[in-house]
N, C-alpha and C positions, 0 to 999 in steps of 0.2 A: 198180815192182810191177805185175803184169798185172791188167787189169780184167776178164779173162775167167775163167770157171770151167767145167771139164768136169763134166758130170753124174755120171759114174762116180766121179770123185775128190772130189766135194763132201762136206761133213760129213754124217755119218749122221743128224744131227738134222734135215736138210732133208726134208720130207715130199713127195718128188717121185718120179716114175716114171723111174728113171735110164736106161733104155734107150729111152725114148720120144723124147727130144731129146738130141743130142750135147752141147749147151751149156746151162748154166743161169745164174742170176743170181748175181753175186759181190757181197757186201755192201760198201758204202762204209765207210771208216774212221768210227767213231762211238762211241756209248756202250757197245756190247757187242762182245766179241771175235768173230771169225769162227766159232769153235767153239760159241759160246753165244748165237747169234742166228738169226733167219730174215730174209732180205731181204724187205722189204715187198712187192715184186712177186710173190714166191712165195706169200705169204699171199693176195694178191688173186687170182692166177691159179690156183694149184694147190690151195690149202686151201679158200678160200671159193668158188672158181670163178665170180668176178664178171667174168672176162675170159678170152679164149681165147689171147691172145698179148700180147707186150710192148707193141705199139702200142695195144691196147685198155686195158692197164694204165695207160699214160701218159695216155690220155684221161680215165680215172677220176680220176687224181691232179691233172690240170690243172683240174678243176672245184673244187678247194680244199675238198672235203668229206671229206678224210681227215686225221685228227689222231692224233698219238701223244702221250700224256700232256698233252693239251689244246693242243698246238701243231700247226698245219697243216704237213703234210709233202708235198712234191711229188717227192721223189727215190725212184724205184722200187727203188733199191739200199739204201735206209736200213735199218740193222740194228735189228730189233725183238727185244727180249729179255725175260727173266723178269719177270713182274708189270707189264710195260708195259700201259697201257690204250690201246685202239685204237678210234677212231670211223670208221665208213664210212657216210656218209649219215646215216640215222636209227638205225643199229644200233651197239651198243657191245660190245666184247670185252675179255677180259683174257688175256694169254699166261701159261700155267702150265707148269712143267717136267713132263715125262711120261717114262715108261720108254723110249719110242721117240723122244724128242726134246722136242717141245712139243705142247700142245693149246690150242685157243682155247675159252674158255667165254663164254657170253652173260651180260652184266651190264646193269644199268640206267644211266641217265645220272648219277644221284647217285654210284653206286659208281665210275663212270669218272673222277670227280673226285678219287679217292683213289689214292695210289701207295705201295706197300710198298717201302721201301728199307732197305739194311743199311749201317751205318757202317763204312767201310773205313779211314779215317784222320782225324786231327785235327791242325790246325796253328794256332799262335798267330801272328797277323799284326799289323801296325802298328795302334796304337790300343787294344791289349788285347783285340781281338775274336778269337773262335775261328772258324776255317774248318772246317766238317765236310764231309767228302767221302764220297759214297755209292757203292755198287757200280755204278750206271749212269752214273757221271760227274757227276751233279748235285752241287752243293755249296751250302751256305748259310753266311752269316756271322751270328754271334750273340754276344750278351752274356748270354744266358739261362743262369743258373747250373745249372739242372737238365740242360740239354742239354750244357753244357760238362763235366759230370761223367759223362756216359755213356761206357761203354767201347766199344772197337771190337767189332764183331760184334753189337751191339744193333740191332734194327730200329726204324724209325720209320714212321709214316704221314704222308705229305706231301699237302697239297692241291695239285693241279696245274691249271694251270701256275704257280700263285703260289709254290710251294715253301715253304709254311708248315707247320711241324710241328704236327700235331694230336694225335698219340698216340705213346707209346713202348711197345715190346714187348721186354722184357728176357729174357735167357736165364736162367731159373730152373728149379730142379728140378720136374719134372712138367709144365712148359709145353710147348706144341706147337712143333715145328720141322719144316721141310721140307728134305729132302735134294735138292740141286739138280744133282748129277752122280754118275757112277758107276753101278754095277749097281742101286742103290736109288733112282735118280733119280726124283723126283716123289713119293716116299713120305713120309707124315707120321709122325713119331716123337715120342717124349717125351724132353725134355732131362734128362740125368742129371748131367753133370759137365764142367767145362772144365779142361783140363790146360795150364798155362802152361809152355812149354819154354824153356830158356835158349838164348842165342845166336841164330843165324839160322834155327833150326828152327821150322817152323810149329806153332802151338798146335793141340791136338787136342780134339775134343769127343766125349764118350761119350753115346750116345743109346740109348733102349730102344724096340724095335719088335717087337711080337707076342711079348713075353716074352724076347727076345734082346737082349743089349747089343752095340752096334756102335761101334767106335773109328774116327772119321772126321777128316779135316783140317778145320780151322775154316772155310775159305773155301767149303765146299760145304754148310754147315749154316746155314739161314736161319730165324731166329725168326719165327713167324707167330701169328696169332690168328684162327681161322676165324669167330669171332663179329664181328670187325671188318672182315676182308677175305675176300671170298668166293673159294674156290678150286674150287668145284663149280658145275655148272649151276644156275641159279635157276629155280624152278618158275614 
């Protein structure tokens, strides 16, 4: 697989000037798919404008002052995705889905220690423990009965980098959800109903937004709680 990416053919979620440079940064394999991430170097160079070129980006990263979800990252191609927390020096940001791709919001150090994740799968492993797998590739092993009973599609708040579950956010009627893809990407809606479909068909979620009901695939509906996780700029 090529390590190069032409600017003109890069995902539309990349906030770059496509005719300014013939080539852009291609993300490394990692916790988010190519279509649902921004390479770290693009955030540093094109979004925050902390550097003018890749050489300067690499120098920033070599200083070890860049963290994703509490872990130091030095790869300029590292894929950064939804609800990841980013530290650059003394500043903290959270990556939020937006109608044009992604946006970065300023957060404080305390909020940077919290990560919103959605349960994608659960597996029983040796010793009777349950492995819970999240949307960003993180996983935890647990005997906790409450966590073991959570259904897929439920969100949890993890402390990072420890990966300790501190809160659960269930899909319940009237609760907030965020749409993470499609024409309503980044919109906050109200959960109405979950339709469990037979066979290999993906479950559907009915949400209400501005008085209209929308039928969406389950994998783009993310339960949130704006009182616990900030998704807008803090004053």
